[in-house]
Residue, then its C-alpha position, 0 to 999 in steps of 0.5 A: m693255344e693251338l696245341f692245347a686245342e689239338t690235345w683236347h680233341y685227341l682226348l675227346d676222340a673215342d677211337n683213341w681210347s679203344g683198341g690194344g694201343g688206346f688209352v684204356a689198354r695202356l692205362l690198365e697196363q700201367l696200373l698193373l705195373t704200378a700195383t705189382a711193383l708197389v705191393a712187392a716193395m711193401l712186402l720186401g721193405l715194410p717188414l724190415a723197416l718196422w722191425l728195425g724201428h721196433v727194436g731201435r736198431g739199424g736206423f743209420l743203415a735204413v736211411n742211408v740205403s734209402n738215400v742211395g736208392r734215391a740217388v740212382p736214376t731209375f732209367a739208368l738202372l732199367a737200361l742196365l737190367v735190360a742189357a744184362d743176360w738176366p732179366g734182359s728184355a724178354d717178355f714177362g707175361p702181362y707185363g710185356r717186353a722187359g717186364l721183369a726188368t721194369l718191375i725190378a727197377l720200379v720196386l727198387f725205386a719204391l723202397p726208399p720212402l717205404i723203408t724210411n717212413g716205416y722206420v721213422a713211424m715206429r721210432e716216433v711212437p711216444k715213449d710214455v705210451l710204450e712204458a704204459a703198455d709195458g706197465m700193463g704187462m703186454s708182451e713184446g708182440q702184443r705191444f707191437w701189434r696193439v700199440e706201436l703199429p696202430l700209432a705208426l700207421p699214418v706215417v707208414a701210409s704216408g710212405v705208401r702214398l708217396a711211393l704209389v704216386q712216384v711209381w705211377a709217374t715213373a712207370t712211363i719209362a717202360a716205353l723206353v724199352a718198348g714196354p707197356g703203359l701210357g709211356r708208349i702213347i707219349t713216346e710214339g706221339f713225339a716220335r711221329n711229331d704228333y705233339a697232341q698225342g704226346m701231350a694227351g698221354a702226359v695229361v692222362v698220366a697227370l690226372v691219374a696221379l692226382v686221383l691216386e694221390l687223393a685216394a691215398a690221402t683219404l686212406q691215410r686219414a682213415v687209418d689215423p687212430m687220432p684223426q682229431s690231433p693236429s699233425p701238419d707234418r705227417d704228410d711229409a715225414l721224409s723231409v720234416r722228420s728225418a732228424t728223428v732217424t739220426e737220433a735213434p739208436t743205431g747199433g746193429 
């Protein structure tokens, strides 16, 4: 109980929130890392996943590449990138020491849920809806933008939601290579045996993760074209709907 009291007092001390090494500065650093890595992963992974789902090919490749990505420890990948000649541990603008290596590791970590959910989302658009779109004389492009993508958005958003929270929590590993973010507060605290500081940093990471999860869940509901439809399994497309991917055509 004493540790919890000390952690609470540490969080309430205004001095711990100001300055270059305070909570506010470190929080902004980690948000920048998270947002950049997530946007880069979305730009790289979602177009490919949506296209593969649209044409009904490459499902086996998409899912298995994603599975390999989950199996590789992000810290091990970061250590390899930092030890290599490129990108190494050099400063990278506002991302600090080993910033580029950290971003690459986080982008690769974010890709699996984005690719898997993007592919599954497109393959789960009802066949009768696609046939109706074809019967109306829609071109392939019109069918994609006006029918498939709107219906796929909730599951795509679920992948973005999952990637966002995972990347936010994992971004603390930047501290292990003297990079920016809230991980610096945690590691510095435990290194000095100041457990209240380390616990306070962990609490802030957890609270922000909860806020991001709630915000992403709200956005996911907002993009659902059928909000009244019961869909208890939409929030976990990776675990519940993985069988759909294996059933899709995989030629290519």
